[in-house]
Structures are given as C-alpha cells and as structure tokens.
Residue frames as qw, qx, qy, qz and C-alpha x, y, z in Angstrom:
[[0.529, 0.085, -0.664, -0.521, 54.42, 83.50, 83.24],
 [0.678, -0.192, 0.479, -0.524, 51.75, 81.32, 84.82],
 [0.227, 0.191, -0.931, -0.213, 52.18, 77.59, 84.33],
 [0.782, -0.166, 0.041, -0.600, 49.42, 75.04, 84.69],
 [0.062, -0.245, 0.962, -0.100, 49.42, 71.55, 86.12],
 [0.704, -0.108, -0.418, -0.564, 46.96, 68.73, 85.58],
 [0.208, -0.183, 0.860, -0.429, 45.62, 66.40, 88.23],
 [0.575, -0.111, -0.608, -0.537, 43.11, 63.54, 87.87],
 [0.391, -0.139, 0.709, -0.570, 40.67, 61.95, 90.31],
 [0.396, -0.143, -0.821, -0.385, 38.62, 58.78, 89.79],
 [0.276, 0.003, 0.589, -0.760, 35.36, 58.95, 91.71],
 [0.148, 0.419, 0.896, 0.015, 31.90, 57.42, 91.83],
 [0.013, 0.513, 0.482, 0.710, 29.09, 59.30, 90.09],
 [0.410, -0.778, -0.471, -0.060, 27.25, 60.09, 93.33],
 [0.534, -0.608, -0.076, 0.582, 30.32, 62.03, 94.59],
 [0.499, 0.379, 0.332, 0.706, 30.85, 63.96, 91.35],
 [0.055, -0.856, -0.252, -0.449, 28.87, 67.09, 92.19],
 [0.611, -0.777, -0.027, 0.147, 30.39, 67.36, 95.66],
 [0.722, -0.190, 0.236, 0.622, 33.94, 67.06, 94.27],
 [0.350, 0.564, 0.323, 0.675, 33.31, 69.64, 91.54],
 [0.272, -0.912, -0.179, -0.251, 31.97, 72.10, 94.14],
 [0.711, -0.596, 0.090, 0.362, 35.06, 71.52, 96.32],
 [0.641, 0.105, 0.303, 0.697, 37.36, 72.15, 93.36],
 [0.133, 0.763, 0.304, 0.555, 35.55, 75.34, 92.37],
 [0.463, -0.879, -0.106, -0.045, 35.81, 76.64, 95.93],
 [0.768, -0.270, 0.094, 0.573, 39.60, 76.18, 95.86],
 [0.111, 0.933, 0.057, -0.338, 39.78, 79.05, 93.39],
 [0.135, -0.653, 0.580, 0.469, 42.96, 78.18, 91.46],
 [0.606, 0.220, 0.752, 0.142, 41.25, 75.94, 88.89],
 [0.116, 0.384, -0.393, -0.828, 41.40, 76.92, 85.21],
 [0.624, 0.147, -0.497, -0.584, 39.48, 74.03, 83.65],
 [0.554, -0.126, 0.761, -0.314, 37.59, 70.90, 84.72],
 [0.540, 0.238, -0.634, -0.499, 37.08, 67.94, 82.38],
 [0.700, -0.127, 0.583, -0.392, 34.89, 64.94, 83.20],
 [0.378, 0.347, -0.784, -0.350, 35.69, 61.64, 81.48],
 [0.914, -0.154, -0.017, -0.374, 33.86, 58.31, 81.53],
 [0.815, -0.381, 0.430, 0.078, 35.53, 54.99, 82.42],
 [0.826, 0.323, 0.310, 0.343, 36.79, 54.50, 78.87],
 [0.439, -0.301, 0.141, 0.835, 38.36, 57.97, 78.76],
 [0.164, 0.579, 0.540, 0.588, 35.71, 59.60, 76.57],
 [0.058, -0.014, -0.243, 0.968, 35.18, 63.28, 77.40],
 [0.056, -0.618, -0.785, -0.004, 31.66, 63.82, 78.74],
 [0.085, -0.963, -0.244, -0.081, 31.91, 67.43, 79.83],
 [0.596, -0.020, -0.096, 0.797, 34.53, 70.15, 79.96],
 [0.038, -0.935, -0.283, -0.210, 34.20, 73.68, 81.28],
 [0.449, 0.350, -0.275, 0.775, 36.64, 76.51, 81.88],
 [0.414, -0.783, -0.403, 0.231, 36.62, 78.43, 85.15],
 [0.329, 0.576, -0.072, 0.745, 37.58, 82.06, 85.30],
 [0.215, -0.101, -0.537, 0.809, 38.17, 84.26, 88.28],
 [0.301, 0.109, 0.215, -0.923, 34.84, 85.38, 89.72],
 [0.531, -0.099, -0.659, -0.523, 32.67, 82.59, 88.28],
 [0.004, 0.091, 0.844, -0.529, 30.25, 82.02, 91.12],
 [0.356, 0.324, 0.466, -0.743, 26.58, 81.97, 92.01],
 [0.659, 0.533, 0.318, -0.425, 23.97, 82.36, 89.28],
 [0.409, 0.684, -0.501, -0.337, 26.54, 82.26, 86.47],
 [0.096, 0.366, -0.926, 0.006, 27.84, 78.85, 87.54],
 [0.608, 0.032, 0.579, -0.542, 24.49, 77.34, 88.61],
 [0.827, 0.397, -0.103, -0.385, 23.61, 75.89, 85.15],
 [0.449, 0.504, -0.735, 0.062, 26.97, 74.12, 84.99],
 [0.212, -0.225, 0.832, -0.462, 26.41, 72.57, 88.43],
 [0.751, 0.200, 0.301, -0.553, 22.92, 71.46, 87.34],
 [0.750, 0.480, -0.401, -0.217, 24.42, 69.74, 84.29],
 [0.197, 0.429, -0.840, 0.268, 27.09, 68.07, 86.45],
 [0.488, -0.079, 0.657, -0.570, 24.36, 66.85, 88.82],
 [0.833, 0.331, 0.035, -0.441, 22.36, 65.37, 85.93],
 [0.583, 0.522, -0.622, -0.016, 25.48, 63.70, 84.56],
 [0.108, -0.374, 0.821, -0.417, 26.31, 62.26, 87.98],
 [0.718, 0.057, 0.444, -0.534, 22.90, 60.57, 88.08],
 [0.837, 0.451, -0.125, -0.284, 23.64, 58.80, 84.78],
 [0.581, 0.529, -0.598, 0.158, 27.19, 57.52, 85.25],
 [0.885, -0.396, -0.233, 0.069, 28.68, 55.02, 87.66],
 [0.661, -0.497, 0.121, 0.548, 32.34, 55.95, 87.76],
 [0.469, 0.849, 0.069, 0.233, 34.23, 58.80, 86.15],
 [0.657, -0.153, -0.064, 0.736, 37.51, 60.65, 86.12],
 [0.033, 0.988, 0.136, -0.069, 37.83, 64.37, 86.75],
 [0.675, 0.140, 0.027, 0.724, 40.86, 66.06, 85.22],
 [0.180, -0.941, -0.198, 0.206, 41.66, 69.43, 86.75],
 [0.573, 0.448, -0.024, 0.686, 43.93, 72.05, 85.21],
 [0.439, -0.806, -0.243, 0.313, 45.31, 74.28, 87.95],
 [0.263, 0.893, -0.191, 0.312, 47.20, 77.54, 87.80],
 [0.827, -0.272, -0.170, 0.462, 50.68, 77.08, 89.19],
 [0.033, 0.983, -0.036, 0.177, 51.94, 80.46, 90.44],
 [0.773, -0.503, 0.166, 0.349, 55.20, 79.06, 91.80],
 [0.670, 0.323, 0.247, 0.621, 56.96, 80.17, 88.62],
 [0.066, 0.857, 0.134, 0.494, 56.19, 83.82, 89.46],
 [0.596, -0.802, 0.023, 0.029, 57.72, 83.79, 92.94],
 [0.592, 0.576, -0.370, 0.425, 61.33, 84.87, 93.40]]
C-alpha cells in the first residue's frame, strides 16, 4: 500500500513557477495545491506518472499567470511515500 505525505512551502509569487517546475521534476508528487495568504485554495492539480511536455504546458501557463497576480502563497504538496512497501 502506498501512503502519501503532505508538505507545505510559503513562497513569494515570483518564485511560484520555478518551485512548481522543481516539484514536478522530482517525480514523486501526486498533487499540488496553491493557497493564498488567507488559506483560500487558488489552484489544485493532480500529477500522474508521465505528465510532461505539451500535456502539462497549460497548467504551467496558468501557474505563471497566477504568480503574476499574487504576492505570497503557500504550496501544499502531496507526495507518494513508498517506504511502506519496502521490507
């Protein structure tokens, strides 16, 4: 059984797109949620294995547009935790 863990980062809007790209490149991310300063969900998108290139480009464009509009935000990342499968 695969467990998931959540991790949050508070970053400035201008660093949002860069951080999202870094997280996607890690490969073990199941879902990314972007919240504003007050905790309101602005954007949430699931990531599946093999989501790259042209399929993911519209999401990155939306994240870039959002980054231009907000000052500070929180990214919550749901990661797959495979440690439960190892024996």
